[in-house]
ROZA-50189 format. One line per 2 residues: number of its first residue (from 1); for each residue x, y, z of N, C-alpha, C. Coordinates in pm, 1 decimal, m for minus. Atoms other than C-alpha are relative to their C-alpha. Layout:
NUM> X Y Z X Y Z X Y Z ~ ...
END
This chain:
1> m124.9 66.7 m34.8 1918.3 3506.6 2717.3 115.9 75.5 m62.4 ~ m116.6 m71.0 48.9 2253.0 3674.7 2689.2 87.6 m92.7 m83.1
3> m91.6 76.5 84.4 2476.8 3558.0 2416.4 135.9 68.8 m4.6 ~ m135.9 m53.8 7.2 2853.0 3597.2 2396.4 18.9 70.3 m133.4
5> m28.3 m75.1 121.9 2961.0 3855.2 2148.8 113.5 m66.7 m74.7 ~ m106.5 69.5 73.8 3157.7 3672.1 1879.8 117.4 91.1 m31.7
7> m109.8 m93.3 31.3 3360.5 3988.9 1828.1 82.3 37.1 123.4 ~ m72.4 m33.7 m122.7 3478.0 3996.1 2190.2 147.4 m36.3 m16.9
9> m144.6 22.0 18.2 3854.2 4029.7 2192.0 59.0 m68.1 122.8 ~ m69.5 68.5 m107.7 4078.9 3808.4 2402.2 146.1 44.3 2.2
11> m142.2 m35.8 m12.7 4428.1 3879.8 2539.6 83.6 m93.0 m87.2 ~ m83.5 78.1 90.8 4684.8 3768.3 2288.3 137.3 m21.9 61.5
13> m132.7 31.3 m53.9 5009.0 3595.7 2399.5 107.9 60.1 m89.5 ~ m112.8 m50.3 77.6 5348.8 3724.1 2295.2 43.3 m106.1 m100.6
15> m57.3 91.8 97.6 5488.2 3573.0 1981.9 147.7 m19.8 30.8 ~ m141.7 28.5 m21.5 5836.9 3424.4 1973.1 86.7 117.6 m43.6
17> m77.8 m115.4 50.1 5965.1 3719.6 1770.5 m4.7 114.8 100.4 ~ 13.1 m108.5 m97.3 5829.0 3967.5 2024.7 83.5 m27.7 125.1
19> m80.9 35.7 m116.3 5994.0 3778.5 2311.6 148.0 20.2 m27.6 ~ m141.2 m17.2 36.6 6326.8 3777.2 2129.2 37.4 148.0 m1.7
21> m26.7 m144.7 3.8 6300.1 4153.0 2073.0 11.4 56.5 140.7 ~ m3.5 m48.3 m138.6 6224.1 4217.0 2441.9 129.7 m41.4 67.9
23> m123.8 48.2 m60.6 6517.5 4000.2 2553.1 120.2 76.5 m53.9 ~ m110.0 m74.5 60.4 6747.1 4177.0 2308.3 11.1 140.5 58.2
25> m0.2 m134.5 m58.2 6643.5 4517.2 2444.9 55.5 m3.5 142.4 ~ m49.8 12.3 m137.7 6706.9 4399.2 2803.2 151.8 m19.4 1.6
27> m144.5 24.1 6.4 7054.4 4271.0 2708.9 76.1 126.0 m37.8 ~ m64.5 m125.2 40.0 7138.7 4599.4 2539.1 5.5 97.0 117.7
29> 3.7 m88.6 m116.6 7030.0 4794.8 2849.0 101.2 m43.2 105.4 ~ m97.7 50.6 m96.7 7239.4 4569.5 3073.2 141.3 35.3 m43.1
31> m133.6 m31.3 52.2 7542.1 4619.9 2848.1 32.3 148.3 15.5 ~ m22.4 m143.7 m13.4 7494.4 4997.8 2865.1 15.9 41.9 145.8
33> m0.4 m39.8 m141.0 7437.4 5012.3 3240.8 119.0 m56.4 76.2 ~ m104.8 68.9 m76.8 7705.6 4766.5 3358.5 126.6 83.4 18.9
35> m122.3 m78.4 m22.1 8010.0 4992.7 3294.4 m16.0 110.1 103.8 ~ 21.5 m104.5 m99.5 7851.9 5258.7 3514.0 m24.6 m56.8 138.5
37> 34.8 59.6 m129.4 7733.2 5021.9 3787.1 121.2 m60.8 68.9 ~ m115.0 69.3 m60.0 8058.0 4826.6 3840.3 86.4 93.4 84.4
39> m77.7 m90.3 m85.9 8261.3 5128.6 3959.8 m73.3 41.2 126.6 ~ 77.8 m37.0 m118.6 7977.9 5221.2 4196.4 2.7 m111.5 103.4
41> m5.3 113.6 m92.0 7974.4 4871.1 4345.2 137.3 m11.1 64.9 ~ m134.9 5.5 m55.9 8350.8 4877.7 4386.7 20.9 110.2 102.5
43> m13.1 m111.3 m94.5 8336.7 5217.7 4553.8 m75.5 m30.2 128.2 ~ 77.9 35.0 m118.1 8067.2 5089.5 4788.0 74.9 m100.5 86.6
45> m76.4 99.8 m75.2 8282.1 4789.2 4887.0 119.1 63.0 70.2 ~ m113.9 m68.6 m61.9 8582.9 5012.6 4951.0 m47.9 85.7 116.6
47> 54.2 m84.3 m107.8 8369.6 5252.4 5157.0 m36.9 m83.6 122.3 ~ 39.2 87.5 m110.9 8228.8 4967.8 5367.4 123.3 m51.3 73.7
49> m122.6 52.0 m61.5 8575.7 4821.5 5427.7 74.8 109.5 74.7 ~ m67.1 m112.3 m65.5 8721.8 5162.0 5509.8 m68.8 35.8 131.2
51> 73.8 m29.8 m122.6 8446.2 5223.7 5764.5 29.9 m102.3 108.1 ~ m33.3 104.6 m96.9 8520.0 4890.4 5932.4 137.9 22.8 59.9
53> m136.6 m23.4 m47.2 8891.3 4969.0 5955.0 6.5 120.5 92.0 ~ m1.8 m120.6 m82.7 8834.9 5318.2 6091.4 m71.5 m22.4 132.5
55> 70.6 30.9 m124.8 8584.1 5189.7 6347.5 92.7 m71.7 97.4 ~ m90.0 77.3 m87.5 8844.5 4945.9 6481.6 112.2 88.2 54.7
57> m108.7 m87.2 m44.6 9126.1 5202.2 6494.5 m50.4 103.1 101.0 ~ 55.8 m98.5 m93.4 8903.9 5460.6 6662.1 m38.3 m64.6 132.9
59> 33.9 71.3 m122.6 8777.2 5203.0 6912.3 124.0 m22.6 85.1 ~ m123.7 27.0 m73.3 9132.0 5107.0 7007.0 58.0 128.0 59.9
61> m56.5 m127.2 m47.2 9246.9 5467.7 7035.5 m80.8 56.3 116.0 ~ 85.0 m55.8 m105.4 8949.7 5582.1 7243.2 3.7 m84.3 126.7
63> m7.1 87.9 m117.9 8967.4 5278.3 7471.7 130.1 22.3 75.9 ~ m128.5 m26.6 m65.3 9335.5 5344.6 7539.7 m7.4 127.2 84.2
65> 10.7 m127.5 m71.5 9248.4 5699.2 7643.9 m95.6 m10.3 119.0 ~ 101.9 0.4 m104.6 8933.8 5630.1 7845.2 31.4 m98.4 112.5
67> m32.9 98.7 m102.3 9063.0 5320.2 8026.9 142.0 15.1 52.6 ~ m135.9 m28.4 m45.1 9414.7 5458.0 8067.0 87.9 m125.8 m0.1
69> m83.4 119.6 14.6 9579.0 5140.3 7940.4 28.1 m24.2 m147.3 ~ m37.5 27.6 137.6 9750.2 5010.6 7629.9 m104.9 m88.1 m68.4
71> 88.2 82.8 82.9 9544.3 4859.8 7346.8 79.5 m44.9 m121.9 ~ m70.5 56.9 113.8 9691.0 4628.6 7084.5 m97.2 m22.2 m115.5
73> 80.1 23.6 121.0 9554.4 4624.1 6728.8 74.5 m101.4 m86.3 ~ m61.3 106.3 80.0 9625.0 4304.6 6534.6 m63.8 m7.4 m138.6
75> 44.6 17.1 137.6 9601.3 4261.3 6158.5 38.8 m140.8 m44.3 ~ m20.4 141.5 28.4 9559.7 3900.3 6045.6 12.9 m27.0 m149.3
77> m19.1 43.4 138.2 9684.4 3740.1 5726.4 m77.0 m130.2 m19.1 ~ 88.2 116.7 13.6 9403.4 3502.4 5630.5 m24.4 m30.1 m147.0
79> 21.9 46.3 137.1 9313.9 3304.2 5321.4 m133.6 49.1 m52.6 ~ 126.0 m31.7 66.6 9046.4 3392.1 5071.7 m95.5 m117.9 13.6
81> 100.2 106.7 m7.1 8721.2 3195.5 5092.5 5.3 m88.9 m123.8 ~ m1.9 74.8 125.2 8769.5 3088.2 4731.3 136.0 m61.4 m31.3
83> m134.8 49.9 28.7 9146.0 3023.0 4740.4 80.5 m6.2 130.0 ~ m73.0 12.0 m127.1 9319.3 2885.2 5052.9 146.4 42.2 m8.4
85> m139.8 m41.6 17.5 9657.9 2979.4 4905.6 15.0 151.5 m12.2 ~ m3.1 m146.2 15.1 9564.1 3346.3 4868.7 m3.4 64.7 138.5
87> m10.3 m57.9 m133.1 9687.7 3483.6 5201.6 18.7 151.1 m9.7 ~ m6.2 m145.6 0.8 9619.1 3853.3 5249.3 m45.0 50.7 137.6
89> 46.0 m61.0 m124.2 9561.9 4089.3 5540.0 m144.2 47.2 m21.6 ~ 140.8 m29.0 19.4 9181.5 4087.5 5552.9 m81.3 m5.7 128.3
91> 72.9 6.4 m126.6 9093.7 4073.0 5923.2 78.8 73.6 108.3 ~ m66.8 m71.4 m108.5 9168.3 4262.2 6244.9 m89.0 0.7 123.6
93> 72.2 m24.5 m123.9 9068.0 4310.6 6607.0 95.8 55.4 104.4 ~ m78.3 m65.9 m104.4 9188.2 4482.1 6924.8 m0.5 m81.7 128.8
95> m16.9 71.9 m125.8 9310.6 4347.0 7257.2 42.2 95.7 110.5 ~ m57.0 m61.8 m118.9 9374.0 4467.1 7610.0 111.6 m91.8 46.2
97> m112.1 88.8 m32.6 9725.7 4326.0 7669.8 7.6 m28.6 149.6 ~ m30.8 37.7 m137.5 9815.4 4142.7 7989.3 150.7 10.6 18.2
99> m144.7 m19.7 m11.2 10160.3 4270.2 8095.7 72.0 m117.6 64.1 ~ m62.0 114.7 m66.7 10222.8 3953.8 8300.2 m4.8 m126.5 m83.9
101> 16.0 119.4 83.4 10108.9 3704.6 8036.9 m53.7 41.4 m136.0 ~ 39.3 m46.1 133.7 10103.0 3793.3 7667.6 m110.4 m86.3 m59.2
103> 101.3 90.4 56.1 9889.2 3488.3 7590.1 m137.9 22.3 61.0 ~ 126.9 m22.3 m68.9 9618.8 3609.9 7829.1 m61.2 135.2 m34.6
105> 57.3 m128.1 43.1 9538.1 3928.5 7637.5 m151.2 m13.5 m17.2 ~ 146.6 2.8 3.9 9168.5 4017.3 7656.9 m51.1 64.0 m128.7
107> 53.1 m59.8 124.0 8987.5 4066.3 7322.5 m93.0 116.8 31.1 ~ 84.5 m118.3 m16.9 8833.0 4410.5 7303.1 m116.8 m1.0 m97.5
109> 103.8 4.3 103.4 8626.8 4332.3 6993.7 1.4 m136.1 m67.5 ~ 3.2 120.3 82.3 8520.1 4048.0 6767.5 93.4 19.0 m119.5
111> m81.6 m8.6 121.1 8737.3 3962.6 6470.5 m85.9 56.9 m112.5 ~ 72.0 m60.0 112.5 8631.7 4178.4 6178.0 67.8 m41.5 m130.3
113> m51.2 44.3 129.7 8673.6 4026.2 5833.7 m48.7 96.1 m107.5 ~ 38.4 m87.5 109.7 8678.9 4259.0 5537.3 m81.9 m78.3 m101.6
115> 76.6 69.3 104.7 8418.3 4173.1 5273.6 87.4 m20.8 m122.7 ~ m83.9 26.3 117.7 8599.5 4001.9 4990.5 m63.0 65.0 m122.5
117> m144.7 20.8 11.8 8766.6 4098.3 4767.5 85.7 111.7 61.2 ~ m78.3 m107.5 m60.5 8883.4 4386.3 4991.3 117.8 m58.0 78.4
119> m118.7 40.3 m74.5 9236.5 4352.1 5132.2 74.2 125.0 45.8 ~ m94.8 m103.7 m38.7 9492.7 4562.9 5315.4 133.1 m39.1 m62.3
121> m123.0 32.4 71.8 9806.1 4580.1 5103.6 112.1 m35.1 97.5 ~ m116.1 38.8 m79.7 10106.7 4397.4 5249.5 128.8 60.2 m54.9
123> m116.0 m65.6 59.7 10340.0 4595.5 5024.5 40.4 118.7 87.1 ~ m47.2 m106.3 m89.7 10553.8 4825.3 5243.3 m15.7 138.2 m60.3
125> 17.3 m129.5 64.5 10516.3 5101.3 4986.5 m137.7 58.6 28.7 ~ 137.2 m45.2 m20.2 10143.6 5118.1 5059.0 m49.9 m20.5 143.2
127> 43.0 27.9 m137.5 10117.3 4986.1 5416.8 121.7 m17.0 90.3 ~ m116.3 8.5 m87.6 10408.9 5070.2 5643.5 m36.0 m63.0 135.5
129> 41.3 61.7 m126.1 10202.9 4947.8 5942.4 3.6 m152.7 m6.1 ~ m18.3 144.3 12.9 10253.7 4595.3 5806.9 143.0 m34.0 m38.7
131> m138.1 17.5 44.9 10622.7 4643.1 5725.1 87.8 m43.5 117.8 ~ m70.8 48.3 m118.1 10756.6 4430.9 6009.5 144.3 m39.9 m34.0
133> m139.7 42.8 4.6 11134.9 4411.7 6038.0 72.9 15.3 m130.6 ~ m66.5 m7.4 130.5 11227.6 4521.3 5687.2 81.3 127.2 m19.8
135> m71.9 m125.8 20.2 11383.6 4863.7 5747.7 119.8 11.5 95.0 ~ m124.0 2.7 m75.4 11667.4 4764.3 5979.5 7.0 95.5 116.6
137> m5.0 m80.8 m121.2 11573.7 4950.9 6295.2 m43.1 143.3 m16.9 ~ 42.9 m136.7 20.5 11480.1 5281.4 6135.3 m147.3 16.3 36.6
139> 141.7 m0.8 m33.3 11114.9 5193.9 6178.4 m23.2 m112.6 99.9 ~ 14.8 101.3 m104.5 11035.5 5013.4 6504.1 m133.2 17.5 71.6
141> 122.4 m2.9 m78.5 10738.7 4927.4 6721.7 m98.7 m106.9 m39.2 ~ 91.5 104.2 43.6 10557.0 4668.2 6514.6 33.8 m132.4 67.1
143> m16.8 132.5 m59.8 10506.0 4324.8 6667.1 m58.1 m104.4 m93.9 ~ 47.1 109.3 85.7 10457.7 3990.9 6494.0 m21.8 m123.2 85.1
145> 28.3 120.8 m75.9 10300.2 3675.2 6629.2 m96.0 m89.9 m73.5 ~ 96.5 92.9 57.3 10060.9 3389.9 6566.2 m112.6 m24.7 100.4
147> 117.7 23.4 m82.4 9711.3 3324.0 6697.7 m91.9 m96.1 m75.5 ~ 95.8 92.3 61.2 9468.3 3040.0 6633.1 m138.8 62.0 8.2
149> 128.4 m67.5 5.4 9148.0 3208.0 6522.0 m114.3 m99.7 12.7 ~ 115.5 88.9 m11.9 8801.8 3064.9 6593.3 m33.6 m67.3 m133.2
151> 32.8 74.5 120.2 8711.2 2792.2 6345.2 120.1 m52.5 m75.0 ~ m122.4 45.3 65.5 9074.7 2729.7 6250.3 76.4 m94.7 91.4
153> m87.2 88.9 m76.6 9318.0 2461.6 6357.1 145.1 44.2 m6.8 ~ m137.3 m47.6 15.6 9635.6 2622.1 6226.9 11.1 144.1 47.5
155> m17.7 m138.5 m45.3 9778.8 2940.5 6377.9 6.0 97.8 m116.9 ~ 2.7 m105.9 100.6 9733.7 3263.0 6183.9 101.4 107.4 35.8
157> m99.7 m104.6 m22.0 10009.7 3519.5 6143.4 m66.6 136.4 11.1 ~ 50.0 m136.6 m11.7 9941.5 3872.6 6259.3 115.8 96.5 23.5
159> m90.7 m110.6 m30.4 10123.6 4205.6 6280.1 m80.4 102.1 78.9 ~ 77.2 m87.3 m87.9 10026.8 4451.6 6550.9 82.5 118.9 47.6
161> m64.3 m112.3 m67.6 10102.8 4779.4 6723.3 m88.3 41.0 116.4 ~ 72.1 m40.6 m120.3 9991.5 4953.1 7042.7 m41.2 145.8 m5.2
163> 37.4 m134.5 m41.2 9790.9 5259.6 7122.3 29.3 9.2 149.3 ~ m39.5 m15.1 m138.9 9940.0 5381.4 7450.3 m109.5 68.5 81.3
165> 97.3 m63.0 m89.8 9740.7 5495.2 7752.4 8.8 151.8 m4.8 ~ m18.3 m145.0 11.9 9881.3 5843.4 7690.1 m67.5 56.4 m123.9
167> 64.0 m44.0 123.4 9701.9 5855.0 7353.7 87.2 m18.8 m121.7 ~ m91.0 22.5 111.1 10012.0 5798.8 7142.5 8.2 m147.1 m36.2
169> m21.1 139.3 39.2 10151.6 5474.2 7004.6 139.6 m44.1 42.5 ~ m134.7 51.3 m25.5 10454.8 5250.5 7052.9 86.4 5.4 m125.5
171> m71.6 m8.2 127.1 10564.1 5328.1 6696.0 106.9 107.9 6.1 ~ m111.5 m93.6 m1.8 10897.2 5500.5 6645.3 m23.3 112.9 m99.1
173> 11.6 m112.0 94.7 10867.2 5850.8 6496.9 125.1 8.2 m87.8 ~ m108.6 m16.4 95.6 11080.1 5889.6 6184.5 m39.3 115.2 m91.1
175> 28.7 m114.6 85.4 11112.4 6194.4 5964.3 m70.8 m44.9 m127.1 ~ 68.8 31.9 125.9 10873.4 6194.9 5666.9 98.5 4.4 m117.0
177> 119.2 83.8 19.2 10825.1 6042.3 5422.5 11.8 m139.1 62.7 ~ m17.1 134.6 m52.9 10976.1 5727.3 5575.9 m71.0 m18.2 133.7
179> 58.2 10.0 m132.5 10823.4 5807.6 5912.5 m149.5 m11.9 4.5 ~ 146.0 10.5 m1.0 10462.0 5790.9 5805.5 m42.2 m144.9 22.7
181> 55.6 132.3 m27.6 10269.2 5496.6 5945.7 m141.6 m4.9 m57.1 ~ 130.5 1.8 65.6 9972.4 5397.8 5732.3 m33.8 m138.7 m53.0
183> 53.4 120.1 63.3 9757.5 5122.4 5583.2 m77.0 40.7 m124.7 ~ 75.2 m26.5 122.6 9617.7 5111.8 5230.1 m88.8 m118.5 m33.3
185> 102.9 101.6 23.5 9302.0 4921.2 5149.1 m56.7 16.3 m140.1 ~ 62.2 m4.7 132.6 9163.0 4831.8 4807.3 m58.4 m136.7 m32.8
187> 58.6 126.5 43.0 8981.5 4556.7 4615.5 103.8 m79.1 m78.7 ~ m105.0 82.5 58.9 9210.8 4271.6 4520.8 m20.3 m23.8 m148.7
189> 27.2 32.9 140.1 9038.0 4204.9 4188.0 m20.8 122.9 m87.7 ~ 19.3 m121.7 79.7 9013.9 4569.0 4076.1 121.8 24.3 m89.2
191> m112.8 m29.3 88.3 9227.2 4677.2 3777.4 97.0 97.4 66.2 ~ m101.7 m83.8 m63.3 9555.3 4829.7 3894.0 52.7 105.4 m97.2
193> m59.8 m107.7 77.7 9696.6 5157.9 3774.4 146.2 m35.0 m27.7 ~ m135.8 39.6 36.8 10018.9 5088.2 3584.1 105.3 89.0 65.1
195> m96.6 m93.6 m58.1 10186.5 5395.2 3733.3 16.6 m19.1 150.5 ~ m5.6 9.8 m146.3 10098.2 5336.6 4100.9 9.2 m143.1 50.8
197> m2.5 138.9 m43.2 10062.6 4958.7 4116.8 m118.4 m40.5 84.5 ~ 122.0 31.2 m75.4 9728.6 4978.6 4300.7 m118.9 56.4 m77.1
199> 117.6 m54.7 69.2 9370.8 5043.7 4184.5 m16.7 149.2 26.6 ~ 23.0 m143.2 m17.3 9263.1 5403.8 4138.8 m90.4 28.8 119.5
201> 90.2 m17.2 m113.2 8996.0 5355.7 4403.8 57.5 m73.2 121.5 ~ m58.2 60.2 m118.9 9165.6 5297.8 4738.5 m24.1 90.7 120.0
203> 16.8 m75.1 m124.6 9160.4 5412.4 5099.7 125.3 m17.0 84.8 ~ m118.6 5.0 m85.1 9453.0 5500.0 5325.2 m30.8 60.6 136.3
205> 12.9 m49.3 m137.1 9447.2 5536.5 5703.8 140.1 24.5 54.2 ~ m130.5 m37.7 m54.1 9742.0 5721.5 5860.5 m10.5 15.3 151.0
207> m4.2 m9.5 m146.2 9834.7 5691.6 6229.3 122.3 80.8 39.9 ~ m111.1 m80.6 m49.5 10044.8 5964.7 6389.6 63.7 m72.9 118.5
209> m60.1 81.6 m105.1 10299.3 5778.9 6607.1 4.7 66.9 137.6 ~ m14.1 m69.1 m128.1 10330.2 6047.1 6878.0 m135.8 30.0 63.1
211> 130.4 m39.9 m53.7 9970.1 6165.0 6916.4 m105.9 m108.7 m10.9 ~ 100.7 101.8 23.2 9784.7 5856.2 6793.8 m113.8 46.8 m87.8
213> 105.5 m53.1 86.2 9575.5 6076.7 6570.0 m12.0 m81.3 m126.6 ~ 25.0 79.8 119.9 9415.2 5890.9 6280.1 m56.0 90.0 m108.9
215> 45.9 m78.9 114.3 9379.5 6060.2 5944.2 m29.9 m92.8 m116.9 ~ 37.4 82.8 114.2 9235.1 5932.6 5619.3 32.4 73.5 m129.9
217> m25.0 m55.6 133.2 9309.0 5981.0 5253.5 m71.2 m84.7 m103.3 ~ 63.2 62.9 116.3 9104.7 5902.3 4942.8 40.9 78.0 m124.2
219> m37.2 m72.5 123.5 9211.0 5983.2 4584.8 m117.9 77.7 m55.1
END
């Protein structure tokens, strides 16, 4: 008959001290890794938002050329999911305008909402394409209106411009630097550079008013 060996060893559980040491090591590693991970996550969010914006602008521009008709791009000022009073430009979509009835414009795309906390700056210094009516006629072409978005009961303010069927835009050319038409996108909660007033990690899309060409800039 086989007998159990009294010297057979059994798995031993962790002691409380060992668990505390392991947890402490994990916390130290998290503290060391976090400063490197946060900028990467912010850069990823900016990249994703920039890609969404460029996709919409390119769609509108190409549709205007291929269908030989004007395309309107609207930028919506919507509230944050966490703060209804925090109104920022965080959504956009394109339309095929109806020249006989402005209210009957045909949506070219679904509304695209930037992943929070990404926003398009409403400051004219960083986004002249949202600078409606503030330069006294020197800069013209922007349109402003209201639209009730799906799921909302109150109308939402938007600012828009047109890509023309010729490939250009309805924006008035003005000599640089005042004549540049652009949008700047960044994360609302990211630390701002004291010298520039915006975070160091941002994305700018420039639209040439005559040719409709879209260029990008990253620091």
